[in-house]
C-alpha positions in Angstrom: 13.0 116.0 108.9 13.7 120.2 108.1 17.5 119.7 109.7 17.7 116.7 107.4 16.7 118.3 104.3 19.2 120.8 104.9 21.6 118.9 104.6 20.6 117.1 101.4 23.1 118.2 99.2 25.5 117.2 101.5 24.1 113.5 102.0 23.6 112.7 98.4 27.9 113.9 97.8 28.6 111.2 100.5 28.0 108.4 97.9 30.5 110.2 95.4 33.2 110.3 98.2 32.6 106.9 99.2 33.0 105.5 96.0 36.2 107.3 95.7 37.0 105.9 98.6 36.4 101.9 96.9 37.1 102.7 93.8 33.1 101.9 92.1 30.1 104.5 91.1 28.5 105.7 93.3 25.3 103.6 93.0 27.3 100.5 93.9 27.7 101.7 97.2 25.0 101.1 99.9 25.3 102.3 103.6 24.1 100.7 106.8 24.1 100.8 110.7 26.9 98.2 111.7 29.1 95.5 109.7 26.7 92.8 110.7 23.5 94.0 110.2 24.3 95.0 106.5 26.6 91.8 106.0 23.9 89.7 107.3 21.4 91.2 105.0 23.4 91.0 102.0 23.9 87.2 103.0 20.3 86.5 103.6 19.4 87.7 99.8 21.7 85.4 97.8 19.6 82.4 97.0 21.0 79.4 97.9 20.4 75.6 97.2 20.5 72.6 98.9 23.9 71.0 96.8 25.6 74.7 97.1 29.0 75.4 98.8 30.0 78.2 100.9 33.8 78.3 101.8 35.0 80.6 104.8 38.4 81.9 105.7 40.3 81.1 109.0 40.0 84.3 110.3 36.3 84.7 109.9 34.4 86.8 112.5 32.4 85.4 114.7 29.7 87.2 113.9 30.0 86.2 109.8 30.2 82.2 110.3 27.0 82.4 112.6 25.4 84.5 109.4 27.1 81.9 107.0 25.5 79.1 108.9 22.4 79.9 109.4 21.9 80.8 105.3 23.4 77.2 105.1 21.4 75.5 107.6 17.9 77.0 106.2 19.2 76.0 102.6 20.5 72.4 103.5 23.8 74.1 101.6 26.8 72.9 103.2 29.7 75.3 105.1 33.5 74.5 105.0 37.0 76.0 105.4 39.4 76.8 102.5 43.2 75.8 102.8 45.6 77.8 104.6 49.0 78.2 104.0 52.1 78.0 106.5 51.1 81.6 107.8 47.1 80.4 107.9 46.4 83.1 104.8 44.1 81.6 101.9 46.2 79.2 99.8 46.0 80.7 96.3 47.5 77.9 94.9 44.9 74.8 96.4 42.2 77.4 95.6 43.2 77.6 91.8 44.0 73.9 91.4 40.3 72.7 93.2 37.7 74.7 91.5 34.7 73.6 92.1 31.0 74.7 90.4 29.0 74.1 93.3 30.7 76.9 95.3 28.2 79.9 95.7 29.9 81.8 98.0 33.3 82.4 99.0 33.8 85.0 102.2 37.0 86.4 102.9 37.7 87.9 105.6 40.5 90.8 104.5 42.2 90.8 107.7 41.1 89.2 110.6 40.1 90.8 113.9 42.3 88.8 116.1 46.0 88.8 114.2 47.8 91.5 111.6 47.8 88.8 108.8 46.6 89.7 105.5 44.8 87.4 103.0 45.6 87.9 99.4 42.3 89.2 98.5 43.1 90.5 95.3 44.9 87.3 94.2 42.2 85.3 95.3 39.6 87.9 93.4 42.2 86.8 90.0 42.0 83.3 90.8 37.9 83.2 91.0 37.8 84.8 87.7 40.2 82.6 86.0 38.4 79.7 87.0 35.2 81.0 85.5 33.7 80.1 88.9 30.0 81.7 89.3 30.5 82.2 93.0 29.6 85.4 94.8 32.8 86.7 96.5 32.5 88.3 99.8 34.9 90.6 101.7 34.5 91.7 105.2 37.1 94.8 104.7 36.2 96.1 108.6 39.6 96.0 109.5 41.2 97.3 105.8 39.5 99.9 104.8 41.1 103.5 106.2 44.3 101.2 106.3 44.7 99.8 102.9 44.0 101.4 99.8 41.0 99.6 98.3 39.5 99.1 94.2 37.3 96.7 94.5 37.9 96.7 90.5 41.3 95.2 91.5 39.5 93.0 93.5 37.3 91.5 92.0 35.3 91.0 94.9 30.8 90.7 94.2 30.7 92.5 97.8 32.6 94.4 100.5 31.3 95.1 103.6 33.2 97.2 106.4 32.0 99.1 109.6 33.0 102.7 109.8 34.4 102.8 113.5 37.5 101.3 113.0 40.9 102.3 110.8 38.4 104.9 108.9 37.5 106.3 112.6 34.3 107.0 111.8 31.5 106.8 114.2 29.9 103.6 115.9 26.4 102.7 113.9 27.9 103.5 110.6 28.7 100.4 107.7 29.4 100.5 103.5 29.2 98.6 101.4 30.1 97.8 97.7 27.6 95.8 95.7 28.5 94.7 92.3 26.0 94.5 89.4 25.8 91.0 88.8 25.3 90.8 92.8 22.3 93.2 92.7 20.9 91.9 90.1 20.3 87.9 91.7 19.6 89.3 95.3 16.2 88.7 96.5 16.4 90.9 99.9 14.5 89.3 102.7 13.3 93.0 103.7 12.3 96.3 101.4 10.4 99.4 102.1 9.9 102.4 100.3 13.1 103.5 99.6 14.6 100.2 98.8 11.9 99.2 96.3 8.4 100.6 95.0 4.8 99.5 94.4 3.2 100.0 90.9 0.2 99.0 91.6 0.4 95.8 90.7 4.3 94.4 92.1 6.9 95.5 94.3 9.7 96.5 92.2 13.2 96.5 93.9 16.1 98.9 93.2 18.4 97.5 90.7 21.7 98.7 92.6 23.1 99.2 96.3 20.5 101.0 97.7 18.2 98.2 97.8 19.9 97.1 101.1 19.4 100.6 102.6 16.1 101.6 104.4 14.1 105.2 104.6 15.1 105.9 108.1 18.7 106.4 108.9 20.4 108.9 111.1 21.5 111.2 109.6 24.3 112.6 112.0 25.8 109.7 112.0 26.3 109.3 108.4 27.3 113.3 107.8 30.1 111.8 110.8 30.9 108.7 108.0 31.1 111.0 105.1 33.7 113.3 107.2 36.0 110.2 107.8 36.0 109.2 104.8 36.9 112.8 103.2 39.7 112.9 106.0 40.9 109.6 104.9 41.1 110.6 101.2 42.5 114.0 102.1 45.7 111.8 104.0 45.9 109.2 101.1 45.7 105.7 102.1 49.3 105.1 100.8 50.7 107.5 103.9 48.1 106.1 106.3 49.2 102.6 105.4 53.0 103.7 105.5 52.3 105.5 109.2 50.3 103.0 110.7 52.8 99.5 109.5 56.1 102.0 110.8 54.3 102.3 114.3 52.9 99.1 114.2 56.4 97.5 113.4 58.0 99.4 116.1 55.8 98.2 118.8 56.0 94.4 117.8 59.9 95.2 118.0 59.1 96.6 121.5 57.1 93.8 122.6 59.0 91.5 121.6 62.2 92.4 123.2 60.7 92.3 126.8 60.8 89.1 128.7 57.9 86.7 129.2 56.1 88.6 126.1 55.1 86.6 123.1 54.3 88.5 119.9 52.0 86.0 118.1 51.2 88.0 114.5 51.3 85.5 111.6 51.6 86.6 107.9 53.8 87.5 104.5 52.6 91.0 104.8 50.8 92.1 108.5 48.2 95.0 109.2 48.1 97.5 111.6 46.9 95.3 114.7 49.3 93.6 117.2 48.5 90.4 118.9 50.3 88.9 122.2 51.2 87.4 125.1 52.2 88.2 128.4 53.7 85.1 129.9 52.4 83.9 133.9 49.4 86.5 133.1 45.9 86.1 132.1 44.5 88.6 129.2 42.2 90.0 131.8 45.0 90.9 134.3 47.1 92.7 131.0 44.2 94.5 130.2 43.6 95.9 133.2 47.0 96.2 133.9 47.5 98.3 130.9 43.8 100.1 131.5 45.4 101.7 134.9 48.5 103.3 132.8 45.8 104.6 130.1 46.6 102.5 127.6 43.4 100.4 126.2 43.5 97.2 124.0 41.0 94.9 123.1 40.8 91.2 124.7 38.7 89.1 121.9 39.1 85.5 122.8 39.2 82.1 121.0 35.2 82.3 120.7 35.8 86.0 118.6 37.8 84.0 115.6 36.8 80.3 116.3 38.6 79.1 113.2 41.7 80.9 113.2 42.2 80.0 117.6 41.4 76.2 116.8 43.9 76.2 113.6 47.2 78.0 116.1 46.1 76.8 119.2 49.5 75.9 120.3 50.8 79.3 119.2 47.9 81.6 121.1 46.7 80.0 124.3 45.7 82.8 126.0 45.1 85.4 123.4 45.8 89.4 123.7 45.0 92.0 121.0 46.3 95.3 121.2 44.2 97.2 117.9 46.5 100.3 117.7 43.7 101.7 115.1 44.1 105.6 116.0 47.8 105.4 116.0 
């Protein structure tokens, strides 16, 4: 407690730094212990009815899918996939042509966890606003934050959620979210404490901004580490980071594509700094172990990690291996 008080000023300043990263005000920023925790708290706080619909992108991570499916199951709402173009990105033209007043949540994974495709998040946000839809636009930015410039005003999203440990290079056990004033005014959080609400002697009065999703207890050390990671990203410049990562990822794709029996699987008109590939005649586990023996660490997510994406591209991805070069 004493140590926490000594860094009180620095802790408060992290909201300001995070707001600069996201392009919003500091009271629109909430912190959490992980993407799943923060994303789940936000989704569960959005009231749903039986006639409501939830739309998701093909790149949705399994954790998000479970969270959204559970919310739909408890309320009687339905969940379905948004239409995709030839690259499997969300088809904005189809989305614009078929606005539906019963869509309550539109959930988008900006960059998938099992590929390099970058969804057109800003164009989707514009389409939602132009259709005058009342749907809440929720963006999973865990793969985007730290490698792409982010401005939530340009995205037009109601919430943006990301973990701190990926391209932002912060500590594990940290997460950050943007919450729009519109969403903050309508949520009904499933859990509150003395940080996110107050007792006036008669009623519980919840906080009216993003911090309604925070709790009184936190890891001060992890929060300070996340703040330092955000500061470093801003000092380096997101445009510069994006250029460097894109250059190295492109070089890696070219190098892999030139190797016999290696197939690069990345899709999308614009690609992020993840490289997905298979090696003919070898299982993903064999590839991962062989590279680990050479001091190279890659991820191996498998079809269950992003089930809609692999279901849609099964003919391309019979044995997915994912190289996540987050620290290049």
